[in-house]
N, C-alpha and C positions, 0 to 999 in steps of 0.2 A: 471314541475321540481321543487323540492324544493331547497333552498339554499344549504343544507347540500348535496343534490345530486350533485348540480353543483359543489360545492367545491371538491368532490371526483371524478369527472369525468376524463377520460383519457386526455382530453385536459387540464385540469388543473394540472394533475399529471406530464405530460411530459414537459420538457423545451421548450419554444419558443424563436423564434428569427432566424436571418439569421445566416447560418453556422452550425445549430445544427446537420444536417445530416453528413457533412464532419467532424466536430468535433467527432461524435460518431464512423464513419468509421475509422479515423485516430487512436483513441484509441484502437478500436477493433483489427486492424492489428498489432499495437505496441505490444499489449498484446498477440495476437496469436502467434507472433514470439517467445515472452519470454516463452509462455506455452509450444510451440513446442520443445523448447531447454531445459528447466529448468529440467525436470525429467532425461535427459541424460547428464547433464552438467559434472559430474565428469568422466563418461565413455568417453564423448566426448574428454576432455583434455587429458586424460591419453592415449587413443588411438592414438590420432594424436601427442602428444608430446613425446611419449614413456616413460614417467615417471610413478612411482608408484602412486596408488590412494592416499596414506598418503601424498606424496610430493605434488601432484596436490592440496589437500585439504589445506596443509599450505600454498602454493603460493597464492590461492583464498583468504584465510583470510588476508594475509599480503598485498595483493595487494588493497583489498577492503578498508582497513584502511589507506594505503598510498594515496588513491585517496582524502581522506576527506580534507586535507589542501587546495586543490585547489577549494573548493566549494565557499569561499567568493568571488573569482573572477568569478565564474559563476553567483553569484547573481548580481555583477555590470554589466555583461553583459546583463542579463535579463532587468535590469532597463535601461540600456542605448540603448539597441537595440530592445527591445521588446521580448516577450516570443516566438513568432513564429519563429523568426529567430533562437534563441537558440535550439528550439526544432528540426528545420530543420538540424542546424549543428550537434546536438546530434545524430540524426538518421543516418546522413551520416557517423559520426565518428564510431558509432556502426557497420554499415554495412562494413566499412573498415577493423575494427578489426576482423570480421569473416572471411574476405578473408585472413587477415594475419594469423589467426588460421590455416586455410587450407593449406596455401602455405608456412609457415615458421614453423619449429619445434625445440624443444629444450626449456630449462628452460628460458633462457633469452628472446627470442621472447614471451614465454607464460607470464611472468611476465610483460613485457612492454605492450603488447596488453590488458592484463587484467586491468593494471592500466587505460590505455585510456578508455578501455570498462566500467569500474567502473565509471569514470568520466561522461562519456555519459549516463549512467543509472541515476545517481544522478541527472544530469542536466535536463534530461527528467521529472524526479519526481518534480524537483523544479520549472520547467517552465510551467508545465501542468495546475498548479492551477491558476497562474496569467492570463494564456490564458483563461481558463472557466470564470473567473471573467470579464475579458475584453470583452468576447463575449456576456455575459449575459445581458439582459436588466434589467430595473428597477424591483426589487424584484425578479429576476430569479436566483440569483447567487447560491442559495442553490440547486436548481434543476439541474443546470449545474454541480456543483461539485457532485451531486449524480449520474448523468449521467456518469461522469468519472469513478466512481467506479463500476457502472453496466457494462459497455463495457469492463473495466478491468478484473472484475471476469469472464465475459462471454468469452472473448478472451483467458485467462489463460486456462479455462476448455476446451475450444474447441481445442486449440492448444495441450495440453496434450493428449487429446483423439486421435486426428489425428496422433500425433507423435507415440503414442502406437500401431497403426495399420500399420504405414509406415516405421518407422526407423528400419534399420537392423544392428545388433550388428557386425560390421566389419569396418575396416579402410575406405572402399569406402563408406559404408553407412553413417558414420559420417562425411565424406567430403561432401556428398549430403546435410546432415543435415545443415552444416555450410554454404554452398552456399544458401540453402533455407532462412536461417536466415538473411544473407546478402540481400537477395532479398526483404525479408519482411520489413526491415528497410528502404531500398531504396523507397519501395512503400509508407511507412509511410511518408518519407520526402515529396514526391510528394503530398500526401493528405494534409499535413500542408500547403502547397503553396495556397489551396483554401480558407484558413481562413483569415479573416481581422478583428483583435480585435479592439474595439474601444479604444480611448485614455481614460485612467483612469481618474476620477475626482480628483480635488484637495482635500486633506485630510480636513475634517471638523475642524473648530476651536476648538470644543470641544474636539475632539480626540487628537489634538495637545497639549491641556492644561492637558490632562488626563494621561500623563505619558510617552508617546512614546519617544524614544531617537533616534532622525532622525540619520540614517546611523549606529547605534550601537545597533543591535538587542541583543546582549549578555548583554546590560545594561537596557533593557526593561523589568522589572520585571513580568509584567502581561503576556507578551508573552513567557517568560521563564517558567512561570507555565503551560501554555497551552502545549508548545512544549514538556516539560518535562513529563507531564502526558500523552499526546499523544504517546510520544516515548515508555513510560513504557508498555502502553497497546498494541501497535503495535508489541513491542518485544515479549510480552506474546503470541500473535497470532502466531508469528513465531515459538516459542517453541512448542505450541500445534501442529502445522504441523509436527514438527520434533519428538517430544516425544509421541504424542497419539498412533501412530501406534505401536511403540515398546512397550509401556506399555499394550496396549489392548491384544497384542500377547503373550507376556511374562508373565506379571503379572496376567491378568485376564483370560488367557488361552482360549480366544475366536477364532473362526476360522477367517481366513484372509478376507472373504468376509465382516465381521463385519466393518473392517476398511474402506473399500470402501463405504460400505452403509452410513457410518457416515459423510464422505467427500461429498458424492453425496447429502445428506440432506443439508450439509452446503453450498455447491456451488449453488444448486437449489434455495434455500431461498434467498441467496445473490442476485442471478440474477433476480429473479422473483418479489422480495418484496423491493429491496433497494429503487426504486423511489416512490412506494405509502408509505412507512414507512417514507421515508424522507419528503414526503409531509405532512404527518400527524404530524411529529415531529416539523414542522416549527411553530406551534402554541404555543411551549413551549420554555423556556429559554434554550439556548444551553448548558450553564455551567452546571446545574443540570442534564441535558440529559446525558451528557458526563460522569458525576459521576455515575448515575445510571446504564449506559450501561456498565461501567467498572466493577461495582460490580455485574452485571448479569454474568460476565465471571465465578464468583465463583461456579455458579450451576453446571457448568461441572468439575471444579477443585475438588470440594468435592465429587461429585458423584463417579468419577473414583477411589477414595480412599475408599469410604465407601461401594461400591457395590460389592466388591470383594468375600464376603462370602454369597451372594445372589445366588439363583439358575440361571442357564443360560439364560432362557427366561426373567426373571426379570431384569438381567443385561443389556441384549439387550435394553429392552424398557426404562429402567432407562437411558441408555446412550443416546438413541435417542431423549427422552424428554429433557435431560440436553443439548444436542447438539442444540436443537431447541431454548432454552432459551439463550445459548452462542451466537448463530448466531443472535437473534434478538439484544442481546446486542452489536454485533459487528456491526451491522447496526447503531445503535445509536451512538456509538463511532466514527465510521467512518463519519457520517454526521456532528455530533455536533463538531468533532475535526476539519474537514475542514473548517466549518463555521467559528469557532473562530480563526483558525490559518491565514484565508484570511482576516478577519474583524478587528483584532486588529492592524495590522501594518498601518503605513501611505501608502496610495496606491501608490504613486510614487516610493516607496522603497519596494513594496511587493516582488520582485524578490529576493532582499538581505535577506530579511527575510525568504523567503522559502527555499533558500539556506543554510542559517544558520540553519533552522529546519533539514535539510537533514544531518547535522552533528549528530544530536541525532538519527535520523533513521538509519544512517549508522553504527554507534557503536552498536546499538541494533541488526542490522541484522548481524553484524560479530560476536557478543557474543552469539547469540541465539543458534546455534548448539552446541558450545562448553559447554555452561551451561546445555543444555539438556543431552548431552552425559555423562558428569561427574557425574550429579545427577542420571540419570538413572542407571548408572553403579554400584553406591554405595548406594544411598539412594532414591529409586524411589519414595516413599511417600512423602519424604521431598519436591521434586520438585514441586508437586501440592500445598502444604501448602505455598510454596514460592511464587508461582503464585497468590495464594489467597492474600497474603500479599501485592504483587505488585498492585493488583487491588485496595485494600483499599487505598494504599499510593496514587495512582493516583486521586482517588476521594477526598482525603484530600487536594491534590495540588490544585484542580479546586475550591473546596469549600473555599479555602482560598483567592480567587479572590475578590476584592471589587465587590459588588452586581450589580453596574452600569455597569461593564465590563462583567459580566458573566450571565446577565439576559436579554440580548437584544434577543427578538425573532428572529429567522433565517429569517423571511420573510422581515425583516427590513433591510437586508443587501443587498445593491445594488452592480452593476458592476461598 
């Protein structure tokens, strides 16, 4: 077997090390519960609280933003007690929130439990990256981070599929949905108990001299560039998830199955190719990879605008091709963004940095539906040109980084 063949073998693509099966299983179960619930979130809260959809939507947005000031404390907890304990606590907290959603009704319980639920979600997203880095062996961090994305996408897709088959649109049906989610998060907590991350190494002297501001991620300029660019690109992904179905059905006048086909292509490619693509990208510098991946998003944004006058079959194939390019860009953005976000901070303070990064992610997640709705209502084409500009802006932010910080190959990053 040639060296090239060995490099691309499944054994070299998959992450290695103790705990990899439990890490993958915990991520899948956690994402499965989220995917099982997410498509029915508005109906779930409206049915069980007795509030209107508009009121529920406002409460969800406000509570998601209200949870963000608590994230610095989450970062301190991750650094002090370790990511595994925070993940267990976040899973138990979210399980308790679903019990509360089912048993206590009205706007006040809805708001209070949603703030707690939002804190739990953000804590989970902040802690899972330090956990992956702590579990990874030398040179394995990139693949463990990629695995976290693979099981997330697979779990979300599987959960949404099962929910579509089993959830009944009734108060009792949504109560069962809530109990099932509580059980999924409780199981996630039990799976986290099986993991034992290694103690992270002390930060290298070169990194200390390179500009990291210990305990103050908001003053670490390179990290701010990466976190800002990553947040812009992740927000644009959320906007696409919200806006593309509406645009395809209303503006392009394509049949509803087109939307399903586009997202099936996206989900299948993300699930099947994320690990091999991430392994391939390890040989390149993560900074330029993130910039190029973000610019690849523009293939979809421009296509949906210019394809409107083409015949139906041409529109469909053009959209499928553009979605494929967009998905490859999404893989590159996901991998390079996670590698840079976890390698730039001083490792003993990785939890604080990841929690601070969740401030960017939380604001983007809260604003994405609002931006999509406003522009789709009044200036649908402008939405896609705005997303194109966002991709270019993110690329420019990354390219402004000093070369020594943005050109470290992903395989050199250790746990």
